[in-house]
MDTraj code that builds the backbone (N, CA, C; nanometers):
import mdtraj as md
import numpy as np

residues = "UNK UNK UNK UNK UNK UNK UNK UNK UNK UNK UNK UNK UNK UNK UNK UNK UNK UNK UNK UNK UNK UNK UNK UNK UNK UNK UNK UNK UNK UNK UNK UNK UNK UNK UNK UNK UNK UNK UNK UNK UNK UNK UNK UNK UNK UNK UNK UNK UNK UNK UNK UNK UNK UNK UNK UNK UNK UNK UNK UNK UNK UNK UNK UNK UNK UNK UNK UNK UNK UNK UNK UNK UNK UNK UNK UNK UNK UNK UNK UNK UNK UNK UNK UNK UNK UNK".split()
xyz = np.array([
    [11.2961, 10.8442, 8.7583],
    [11.1992, 10.9243, 8.8411],
    [11.2297, 11.0759, 8.8577],
    [11.1132, 11.1169, 8.8244],
    [11.1008, 11.2524, 8.8198],
    [10.9806, 11.3452, 8.9274],
    [10.9827, 11.4347, 8.9443],
    [10.9185, 11.4840, 9.0469],
    [10.8072, 11.5497, 8.9651],
    [10.6449, 11.5316, 8.9444],
    [10.5844, 11.6280, 8.8915],
    [10.4346, 11.6428, 8.8859],
    [10.3879, 11.7880, 8.8467],
    [10.3254, 11.8184, 8.9281],
    [10.2339, 11.9654, 8.8928],
    [10.1237, 11.9898, 8.8851],
    [10.0945, 12.1226, 8.8258],
    [10.1287, 12.2429, 8.9529],
    [10.1915, 12.3354, 8.8757],
    [10.2784, 12.4577, 8.9403],
    [10.1752, 12.4910, 9.0597],
    [10.1932, 12.4994, 9.1434],
    [10.1042, 12.5803, 9.3127],
    [9.9985, 12.5326, 9.3346],
    [9.9765, 12.3594, 9.2716],
    [9.8741, 12.3259, 9.2894],
    [9.9029, 12.1977, 9.4331],
    [9.9853, 12.2135, 9.4906],
    [10.0580, 12.1462, 9.5989],
    [10.0502, 11.9890, 9.5260],
    [10.0472, 11.9517, 9.4333],
    [10.0988, 11.8088, 9.4060],
    [10.1777, 11.8105, 9.3010],
    [10.3018, 11.7662, 9.3869],
    [10.4327, 11.7590, 9.3503],
    [10.5137, 11.5985, 9.3498],
    [10.4395, 11.5072, 9.3507],
    [10.4523, 11.3510, 9.3524],
    [10.5703, 11.2943, 9.2799],
    [10.6117, 11.2204, 9.3376],
    [10.7287, 11.1525, 9.2639],
    [10.6968, 11.0312, 9.1310],
    [10.7049, 11.0906, 9.0239],
    [10.6954, 10.9548, 8.9027],
    [10.7807, 10.8950, 8.8618],
    [10.7319, 10.7588, 8.8524],
    [10.8417, 10.6714, 8.7590],
    [10.8399, 10.6601, 8.6437],
    [10.8931, 10.6780, 8.5397],
    [10.8755, 10.6944, 8.4150],
    [11.0046, 10.6067, 8.3762],
    [10.9741, 10.5332, 8.2140],
    [11.0579, 10.5050, 8.1232],
    [11.0444, 10.3351, 8.1241],
    [11.1266, 10.2971, 8.0246],
    [11.1222, 10.1431, 7.9419],
    [11.1009, 10.0425, 8.0733],
    [11.1521, 10.0241, 8.1867],
    [11.1267, 9.9456, 8.3112],
    [10.9801, 9.9767, 8.3517],
    [11.0057, 10.0507, 8.3911],
    [10.8301, 10.0807, 8.4135],
    [10.7086, 10.0124, 8.3055],
    [10.7277, 10.0696, 8.2176],
    [10.6312, 10.0411, 8.1220],
    [10.6345, 9.8724, 8.0724],
    [10.7469, 9.8233, 8.0778],
    [10.7523, 9.6802, 8.0813],
    [10.6829, 9.6092, 8.1875],
    [10.7463, 9.6683, 8.3080],
    [10.6687, 9.5818, 8.4230],
    [10.5122, 9.6060, 8.4191],
    [10.4513, 9.7189, 8.3756],
    [10.3145, 9.7454, 8.3409],
    [10.2405, 9.6274, 8.2626],
    [10.3197, 9.6455, 8.1264],
    [10.2839, 9.5669, 8.0204],
    [10.2458, 9.3986, 8.1186],
    [10.3720, 9.3958, 8.1818],
    [10.3866, 9.2307, 8.1945],
    [10.2616, 9.1818, 8.2977],
    [10.2519, 9.3147, 8.4109],
    [10.1294, 9.3112, 8.5462],
    [10.0356, 9.2788, 8.4562],
    [10.0079, 9.3816, 8.3582],
    [9.8609, 9.3877, 8.2633],
    [9.8131, 9.2560, 8.2141],
    [9.9112, 9.1389, 8.1971],
    [9.8640, 9.0025, 8.1728],
    [9.8761, 8.9069, 8.2863],
    [9.9165, 8.9524, 8.4034],
    [9.8816, 8.8273, 8.4350],
    [9.7539, 8.8028, 8.5426],
    [9.6878, 8.7035, 8.5772],
    [9.5476, 8.6472, 8.6030],
    [9.4739, 8.6649, 8.4980],
    [9.5076, 8.7076, 8.4067],
    [9.3742, 8.7288, 8.2833],
    [9.3797, 8.5978, 8.1952],
    [9.2814, 8.5652, 8.0947],
    [9.2606, 8.4715, 8.0156],
    [9.2744, 8.3147, 8.0930],
    [9.2595, 8.3037, 8.1992],
    [9.3399, 8.1751, 8.2818],
    [9.4933, 8.1710, 8.2864],
    [9.5298, 8.3033, 8.2850],
    [9.6937, 8.2570, 8.3555],
    [9.7575, 8.2793, 8.4929],
    [9.8527, 8.2423, 8.5240],
    [9.8683, 8.2795, 8.6524],
    [9.8743, 8.3862, 8.7030],
    [9.8762, 8.4151, 8.8319],
    [9.8731, 8.5514, 8.8729],
    [9.9898, 8.6138, 8.8924],
    [10.0767, 8.5556, 8.8896],
    [10.2492, 8.6155, 8.9056],
    [10.2820, 8.5901, 8.7582],
    [10.3692, 8.6886, 8.6762],
    [10.4337, 8.6300, 8.5466],
    [10.5173, 8.7430, 8.5399],
    [10.6701, 8.6847, 8.5232],
    [10.7770, 8.7952, 8.5210],
    [10.8887, 8.7509, 8.3708],
    [10.9387, 8.8126, 8.3762],
    [11.0270, 8.8363, 8.2573],
    [11.1351, 8.7184, 8.2662],
    [11.1861, 8.6918, 8.1601],
    [11.3212, 8.5954, 8.1564],
    [11.4296, 8.6683, 8.2130],
    [11.4356, 8.7975, 8.1911],
    [11.5487, 8.8366, 8.3104],
    [11.5561, 8.8146, 8.4666],
    [11.4108, 8.8286, 8.4715],
    [11.3917, 8.8343, 8.6626],
    [11.4296, 8.7070, 8.6717],
    [11.3129, 8.6104, 8.6040],
    [11.3984, 8.4539, 8.6495],
    [11.5029, 8.4226, 8.6735],
    [11.6198, 8.4555, 8.5570],
    [11.7285, 8.4423, 8.5516],
    [11.8199, 8.4748, 8.7244],
    [11.7426, 8.5933, 8.7510],
    [11.8340, 8.6287, 8.8850],
    [11.7362, 8.5549, 9.0242],
    [11.6876, 8.4420, 8.9522],
    [11.6460, 8.3421, 9.0839],
    [11.7488, 8.2346, 9.1100],
    [11.7074, 8.1822, 9.2380],
    [11.7730, 8.1194, 9.2225],
    [11.7107, 7.9712, 9.1731],
    [11.7656, 7.8522, 9.1700],
    [11.7143, 7.7229, 9.1089],
    [11.6117, 7.6677, 9.1750],
    [11.5513, 7.6657, 9.2780],
    [11.4549, 7.6297, 9.3545],
    [11.3370, 7.7336, 9.2763],
    [11.3441, 7.8343, 9.3093],
    [11.2286, 7.9631, 9.2799],
    [11.2279, 7.9412, 9.1267],
    [11.3160, 7.9126, 9.0659],
    [11.3137, 7.9124, 8.9158],
    [11.1913, 7.8053, 8.8923],
    [11.2401, 7.6886, 8.9851],
    [11.1657, 7.5546, 8.9601],
    [10.9953, 7.5882, 8.9998],
    [10.9997, 7.6945, 9.0595],
    [10.8465, 7.7142, 9.0689],
    [10.7419, 7.7443, 8.9474],
    [10.8187, 7.7987, 8.8537],
    [10.7487, 7.9037, 8.7878],
    [10.7746, 7.8037, 8.6192],
    [10.6424, 7.8217, 8.5487],
    [10.6237, 7.7429, 8.3980],
    [10.6606, 7.8487, 8.2834],
    [10.6864, 7.7970, 8.1908],
    [10.7163, 7.9333, 8.0589],
    [10.5467, 7.9247, 8.0234],
    [10.5401, 8.0553, 7.9692],
    [10.3964, 8.1133, 7.9385],
    [10.4429, 8.1853, 7.7796],
    [10.3890, 8.1470, 7.6993],
    [10.3823, 8.2394, 7.5716],
    [10.2808, 8.3398, 7.5636],
    [10.3094, 8.4610, 7.5535],
    [10.2028, 8.5526, 7.5384],
    [10.2872, 8.6246, 7.4195],
    [10.1888, 8.6626, 7.3089],
    [10.2166, 8.7704, 7.2159],
    [10.3404, 8.7440, 7.1529],
    [10.3685, 8.5985, 7.1265],
    [10.5241, 8.5573, 7.0475],
    [10.6110, 8.5887, 7.1663],
    [10.5926, 8.6070, 7.3010],
    [10.6840, 8.6284, 7.3985],
    [10.6913, 8.5361, 7.4900],
    [10.8238, 8.4634, 7.5593],
    [10.8223, 8.3837, 7.6528],
    [10.8278, 8.4598, 7.8079],
    [10.7278, 8.4171, 7.8984],
    [10.7594, 8.4925, 7.9880],
    [10.7180, 8.3661, 8.1018],
    [10.7379, 8.3962, 8.2505],
    [10.7441, 8.2822, 8.3270],
    [10.6231, 8.3031, 8.4560],
    [10.5304, 8.1955, 8.4533],
    [10.4458, 8.2367, 8.5715],
    [10.4264, 8.1201, 8.6782],
    [10.3320, 8.1781, 8.7778],
    [10.3449, 8.0759, 8.8571],
    [10.1821, 8.1087, 8.9659],
    [10.1695, 8.0313, 9.0588],
    [10.0484, 8.0503, 9.1209],
    [10.1331, 8.0192, 9.2826],
    [10.2497, 8.1338, 9.3210],
    [10.3191, 8.0989, 9.4305],
    [10.2415, 8.1601, 9.5425],
    [10.2389, 8.0882, 9.6732],
    [10.1807, 8.1120, 9.7658],
    [10.2676, 8.1498, 9.8921],
    [10.3173, 8.2030, 10.0111],
    [10.3856, 8.2247, 10.0803],
    [10.2477, 8.1943, 10.1913],
    [10.2664, 8.0080, 10.2136],
    [10.2044, 7.9710, 10.3368],
    [10.1724, 8.0785, 10.4935],
    [10.3282, 8.1119, 10.5030],
    [10.2935, 8.1652, 10.6332],
    [10.2019, 8.2669, 10.6120],
    [10.1821, 8.3860, 10.4900],
    [10.1366, 8.5004, 10.4761],
    [9.9883, 8.4445, 10.4466],
    [9.9440, 8.3596, 10.3729],
    [9.8064, 8.3013, 10.3459],
    [9.7732, 8.2918, 10.5048],
    [9.8220, 8.1763, 10.5816],
    [9.7871, 8.1261, 10.7128],
    [9.7271, 8.2584, 10.7855],
    [9.8240, 8.3703, 10.7802],
    [9.7688, 8.5125, 10.8604],
    [9.6618, 8.5872, 10.8167],
    [9.6801, 8.5682, 10.6781],
    [9.5623, 8.6425, 10.5769],
    [9.4397, 8.5661, 10.6149],
    [9.4372, 8.4229, 10.6095],
    [9.2613, 8.3396, 10.6354],
    [9.2738, 8.4001, 10.7848],
    [9.3562, 8.4209, 10.9262],
    [9.3369, 8.4095, 11.0079],
    [9.2833, 8.5551, 11.0675],
    [9.3276, 8.6353, 10.9743],
    [9.3305, 8.7800, 11.0285],
    [9.2205, 8.8809, 10.9517],
    [9.2054, 8.8289, 10.8631],
    [9.1335, 8.8946, 10.7331],
    [9.0038, 8.8404, 10.6887],
    [8.9435, 8.7416, 10.7097],
    [8.8497, 8.6580, 10.6635],
    [8.7397, 8.6423, 10.7702],
])
top = md.Topology()
chain = top.add_chain()
for i, resn in enumerate(residues, 1):
    res = top.add_residue(resn, chain, resSeq=i)
    for name in ("N", "CA", "C"):
        top.add_atom(name, md.element.get_by_symbol(name[0]), res)
traj = md.Trajectory(xyz[None], top)
């Protein structure tokens, strides 16, 4: 991460850069499109999940690469949202 901005503009925000950010952005742009799950993760992230959470995901082939996706809902959060935001 770096701080970037135009000198004297008062803008000097922290900017995240690099391969990890580019990969995350690329994967996020595929989620929820063309009938895909709203959540898509890489195989690296999936390998760090416990067995139960891995079981909530199914494999998805996108552009010859394997990702994992699911329509996972935190029911407590969903209930709160329905009660307070609708």
